[in-house]
C-alpha positions as CSV (number, residue, x, y, z in Angstrom):
1,M,15.5,25.5,54.1
2,N,16.8,22.9,51.7
3,Q,14.9,22.7,48.6
4,Q,14.4,18.7,48.9
5,L,13.2,19.2,52.2
6,V,10.4,21.3,51.4
7,T,7.4,19.4,51.2
8,L,3.8,19.6,50.8
9,Q,3.9,18.5,54.1
10,T,6.3,21.0,55.9
11,I,4.4,23.7,54.2
12,Q,0.9,22.4,55.7
13,N,2.5,22.3,59.2
14,A,4.1,26.0,58.8
15,I,-0.3,27.1,58.2
16,V,-1.5,28.6,61.2
17,T,-5.5,28.2,62.1
18,L,-6.4,30.2,65.2
19,P,-10.1,31.3,65.6
20,G,-11.7,34.1,64.2
21,R,-8.3,34.3,61.4
22,E,-8.2,33.0,57.7
23,P,-5.6,30.6,57.5
24,F,-1.9,32.5,57.7
25,M,1.9,32.0,57.3
26,L,4.0,33.4,59.9
27,G,6.3,35.6,58.0
28,Q,9.3,34.1,59.3
29,D,8.5,30.8,58.3
30,L,7.6,32.2,54.4
31,A,10.7,33.8,54.6
32,A,12.3,30.3,55.2
33,I,10.1,28.8,52.1
34,Y,11.0,31.3,49.7
35,E,14.7,30.6,50.8
36,T,14.7,34.7,51.7
37,E,16.0,36.6,55.1
38,P,12.9,37.6,57.6
39,R,13.9,41.2,56.9
40,A,13.6,40.7,53.3
41,V,9.9,39.8,53.8
42,V,9.3,43.1,56.0
43,Q,11.1,45.0,53.6
44,A,8.7,43.6,51.0
45,V,5.8,44.5,52.7
46,K,6.7,47.9,53.5
47,R,7.7,49.0,50.1
48,N,4.9,47.7,48.2
49,P,2.0,48.6,51.1
50,D,-0.7,49.0,47.5
51,R,0.4,45.1,47.5
52,F,-0.6,43.7,50.5
53,P,-4.2,45.1,52.2
54,E,-5.2,44.0,55.2
55,D,-6.6,41.0,54.1
56,F,-3.0,40.0,52.6
57,V,-1.1,40.5,55.7
58,F,-1.6,41.7,59.2
59,R,0.8,42.0,62.2
60,L,-0.7,39.7,64.8
61,S,-2.1,40.7,68.5
62,D,-0.1,40.8,72.0
63,D,-2.7,37.6,72.4
64,E,-2.0,35.6,69.4
65,T,1.5,35.9,69.8
66,T,1.3,34.7,73.2
67,F,-0.4,32.0,72.1
68,L,1.8,30.7,69.4
69,K,4.8,31.3,71.8
70,S,3.0,28.8,73.9
71,Q,1.9,26.3,71.1
72,F,5.3,26.1,69.8
73,V,7.3,26.5,72.8
74,T,9.8,29.0,71.4
75,S,10.9,32.7,72.8
76,N,11.6,34.0,69.5
77,L,8.9,33.8,67.2
78,S,8.5,37.3,66.3
79,G,12.8,37.9,65.3
80,K,15.9,38.6,67.7
81,A,15.8,42.4,67.7
82,N,12.3,42.9,66.5
83,R,10.3,44.2,69.1
84,E,6.8,44.2,67.2
85,N,4.6,41.3,66.9
86,P,5.2,38.8,63.7
87,L,3.3,39.6,60.7
88,G,1.1,36.4,59.3
89,F,0.3,36.4,56.0
90,T,-2.8,35.0,54.2
91,R,-2.8,32.5,51.0
92,S,-3.5,35.5,49.2
93,G,-0.5,37.2,50.9
94,A,1.7,34.7,50.6
95,N,1.1,34.3,46.4
96,M,1.5,38.3,46.5
97,L,4.8,37.9,48.1
98,S,5.8,35.5,45.6
99,T,5.2,38.1,43.0
100,V,7.1,40.9,44.7
101,L,10.5,38.7,46.0
102,K,10.9,37.8,41.7
103,S,13.3,34.7,43.1
104,P,12.4,31.4,41.4
105,V,12.7,29.5,44.1
106,A,9.4,31.9,45.3
107,V,7.8,31.4,42.3
108,Q,8.2,27.7,42.1
109,R,7.6,27.2,46.3
110,S,4.0,29.8,45.6
111,V,3.0,26.9,43.7
112,E,3.3,24.6,46.5
113,I,2.1,27.2,48.9
114,M,-1.2,27.0,47.2
115,R,-1.7,23.7,47.0
116,A,-0.9,23.1,50.8
117,F,-3.7,25.8,51.4
118,S,-5.9,24.1,48.8
119,A,-5.7,20.8,50.7
120,L,-6.3,22.6,53.9
121,E,-9.5,24.0,52.5
122,D,-10.3,20.5,51.0
123,R,-10.0,19.1,54.3
124,A,-11.9,21.6,56.2
125,T,-14.9,20.9,53.9
126,R,-14.5,17.4,53.6
127,E,-14.7,17.4,57.7
128,M,-17.8,19.5,57.5
129,Q,-19.7,17.4,55.0
130,R,-19.0,14.5,57.3
131,R,-20.1,16.6,60.5
132,N,-23.4,18.0,58.7
133,R,-24.3,13.5,57.4
134,Q,-23.9,13.0,61.1
135,A,-26.4,15.7,62.6
136,E,-28.7,14.8,59.5
137,R,-28.3,10.8,61.0
138,R,-29.1,12.2,64.3
139,A,-32.0,14.5,63.6
140,S,-33.6,11.4,61.3
141,L,-33.1,8.8,64.4
142,E,-34.8,11.5,66.4
143,W,-37.7,12.0,64.1
């Protein structure tokens, strides 16, 4: 990804939400944002297992991978020669990845990624508050 093409919206579009999962980003998307190869992301996780517990990074299930392939209409979600399901990085995992990659681009983009996750969480909080207010109004009208 070209540096000027990576915007908050670009990053927000790369954040995936699935039922039962914390919002996450795919390793291949993080590699593009951090301007590195997807294999470097996988190597970073393998070489630093203590920095990537299960709540930071996980391998998507077969069902999740199939679902994402159908949503993004792509047959190459897990990479060319890689037969494993892709890695998913939570907010914490994406941040940890930037510290392991140790590049100036990764550090800068990490800040942008944290802002994108925060904006997503803020939007979800506002939506939940709106629904609660609507439920309260309905309950008061019924009373």
